[in-house]
C-alpha positions in Angstrom: -0.1 0.1 0.0 1.2 3.5 -0.9 1.4 5.7 2.4 2.4 8.8 3.8 3.7 8.8 7.4 3.3 11.5 10.3 7.0 11.8 11.4 7.7 14.6 13.9 11.4 13.0 14.9 10.2 11.6 17.9 10.6 8.1 19.1 7.2 6.6 18.1 6.9 8.4 14.9 10.5 7.6 13.8 9.7 4.2 14.7 6.5 4.3 12.7 8.5 5.4 9.6 10.4 2.7 9.7 7.9 0.3 10.5 5.9 1.6 7.4 9.4 1.6 5.0 9.5 -2.0 5.9 5.4 -3.1 5.2 4.5 -0.6 2.4 5.7 2.1 0.2 6.2 5.6 1.6 5.4 8.4 -0.6 6.2 10.8 1.7 7.4 11.8 5.4 5.7 14.7 6.7 6.4 17.0 9.7 4.8 19.9 10.6 6.4 23.2 11.9 3.7 24.8 14.4 5.5 26.6 16.2 6.2 24.1 19.5 9.4 25.2 21.7 10.6 21.7 20.2 10.0 21.8 16.3 13.6 23.4 15.7 14.9 20.3 17.7 13.1 17.4 16.2 12.4 18.4 12.6 16.2 17.7 11.6 15.6 14.0 12.9 12.5 13.4 10.9 14.6 14.6 7.7 17.6 12.6 8.5 15.6 9.4 8.8 13.7 10.0 5.9 16.7 10.4 3.9 18.3 7.2 5.3 15.0 5.1 4.1 15.1 7.2 0.6 11.8 9.0 1.4 10.6 12.2 0.4 10.4 14.3 3.4 8.0 17.5 3.5 7.9 20.2 6.1 4.3 22.0 6.4 4.4 25.3 8.0 1.2 25.9 10.7 2.5 29.7 11.6 -1.2 30.2 12.6 -1.3 27.7 15.5 1.5 29.8 17.5 -0.3 33.0 16.8 -3.7 32.0 17.9 -3.8 29.0 19.9 -3.4 28.7 23.7 -0.6 25.9 25.1 2.4 26.2 27.1 4.2 23.9 24.4 4.2 27.0 21.7 6.9 29.4 21.6 4.1 31.9 22.3 2.8 30.0 25.5 4.5 29.8 29.2 7.0 27.4 30.6 6.8 23.8 29.8 6.1 22.0 33.4 8.1 19.3 34.5 6.7 16.0 36.2 4.8 12.6 35.2 3.6 12.8 31.9 0.1 11.7 33.4 0.1 14.7 35.9 -2.8 16.9 35.7 -0.5 19.8 35.1 0.8 18.6 31.8 -2.7 19.5 30.4 -0.6 22.9 30.0 1.2 21.0 27.0 -1.8 20.3 24.9 -2.1 22.1 21.8 -6.1 22.4 21.2 -7.4 20.0 18.1 -3.4 19.5 17.0 -3.8 16.1 15.7 -7.3 16.9 13.8 -5.4 19.6 12.0 -2.7 17.6 11.2 -4.5 14.4 9.7 -6.8 16.8 7.7 -3.7 18.0 5.8 -2.2 14.6 5.5 -5.4 13.1 4.3 -5.4 15.7 1.5 -1.8 15.3 0.8 -2.0 11.5 0.7 -4.6 11.5 -1.8 -2.8 14.0 -4.0 0.3 12.3 -3.7 -1.3 8.8 -4.8 -1.3 7.3 -1.2 -4.1 5.3 0.2 -3.6 5.7 3.9 -2.0 7.9 6.3 0.1 6.5 9.1 0.1 7.8 12.3 2.4 6.8 15.4 -0.3 6.8 18.1 -0.2 4.1 20.8 -1.7 2.2 23.9 0.1 4.3 26.3 -1.2 7.9 24.7 -2.9 9.4 27.9 -6.2 11.0 28.9 -5.0 14.3 29.0 -4.7 14.4 25.2 -8.4 14.4 24.2 -7.3 14.1 20.3 -5.2 10.8 21.2 -8.1 8.9 22.4 -9.6 5.8 20.5 -13.1 7.8 19.9 -11.7 10.6 18.5 -9.0 8.5 16.1 -12.1 6.2 15.1 -14.2 9.2 14.2 -11.2 10.7 12.5 -10.1 7.5 10.4 -13.8 7.7 9.3 -13.9 11.4 8.1 -10.7 10.9 6.2 -12.0 8.3 4.5 -15.6 9.1 3.8 -14.2 12.5 2.6 -11.7 11.5 0.1 -12.4 9.8 -3.2 -9.6 7.8 -2.5 -11.1 6.5 0.7 -7.7 7.2 2.4 -7.3 5.0 5.6 -5.9 5.9 8.9 -3.4 3.2 10.2 -2.2 3.1 13.6 0.5 0.2 13.6 1.3 0.8 17.3 -2.2 1.4 18.9 -1.7 -2.0 20.7 1.7 -1.2 22.3 3.0 1.4 25.0 5.8 3.0 24.6 8.5 0.5 25.9 7.0 -2.0 23.3 7.7 0.9 20.6 11.1 1.3 21.7 11.8 -2.4 21.7 10.1 -2.9 18.1 12.1 0.2 16.7 15.5 -1.5 18.1 14.4 -4.4 15.8 13.6 -2.4 12.8 17.2 -0.5 13.3 16.1 2.6 14.5 19.1 4.7 16.0 17.0 6.7 19.1 20.0 8.5 19.7 19.1 10.1 16.6 15.6 11.1 17.8 14.2 14.1 19.7 11.3 14.2 23.0 12.2 16.9 25.1 9.4 19.5 24.8 11.9 22.5 26.1 13.8 22.1 22.8 17.1 22.8 24.6 20.7 22.0 23.8 20.0 18.5 25.2 17.2 16.7 26.8 16.2 18.2 30.0 15.4 14.9 31.6 12.5 16.2 33.8 9.4 17.3 31.7 6.6 15.1 30.7 8.0 13.7 27.3 11.6 13.4 28.7 9.7 11.2 31.7 7.9 9.0 29.2 11.0 8.6 27.4 13.3 7.5 30.3 10.6 5.2 31.2 10.1 3.8 28.0 13.6 2.5 27.4 13.5 1.4 31.1 10.3 -0.7 30.6 12.2 -2.2 27.4 15.3 -3.0 29.4 17.6 -1.2 26.8 20.1 0.9 27.1 18.9 4.6 27.0 21.3 6.7 24.6 20.2 9.9 25.5 21.7 12.8 27.2 19.9 14.5 29.6 20.4 17.6 31.5 19.0 15.8 34.9 19.3 12.0 35.7 17.4 12.5 38.9 14.8 9.8 40.0 11.9 9.8 38.0 8.6 10.9 39.4 6.0 8.8 40.6 2.8 7.7 38.3 -0.2 9.8 39.7 -2.4 7.8 41.9 0.2 5.1 42.0 
């Protein structure tokens, strides 16, 4: 099947790109520059992996998101919080309706590029603070993409039954160099080690029993999961 892959340059999406390269014909990898604090750190890794696989890479600029939307993930927002990725304060990093916007654009691009499906790295560990990661939303969005295109573009979620640790293990089997991926929402010179995405990244390698190749500013003990 001809597919377009959403690839931010993070662990999950890079693993999904390598999975798609093995299972399908990748017409393009698509990254979105929407003004997130870490876009400048992650998108070059998406480009690097696309080049490695011989895949077309497109960067789509959505500058209106940074201007008009409210989120601490954005350059226009406040400070990215530290803590466990399931903590309530991580709602500050939600970009309203982000996945819907990106998937809508990707569906139109996929049909235009002769692809039959869009691949997204949504996974079983995506948690409830992100409304546009939830199963009901993804099912509805998949239906909208299929019904709204002549090509009946499908939404593929190869990792939906996996947690992030299992994705890390899968990526290693696919030959992914996770040192060449980016997670930290703060977008500094190195991963901070304390924001929600850094905590999730550190947990993933530990869950998978893999050595973590990431350089962190802080290797302080991981915060407990809320309610644990």
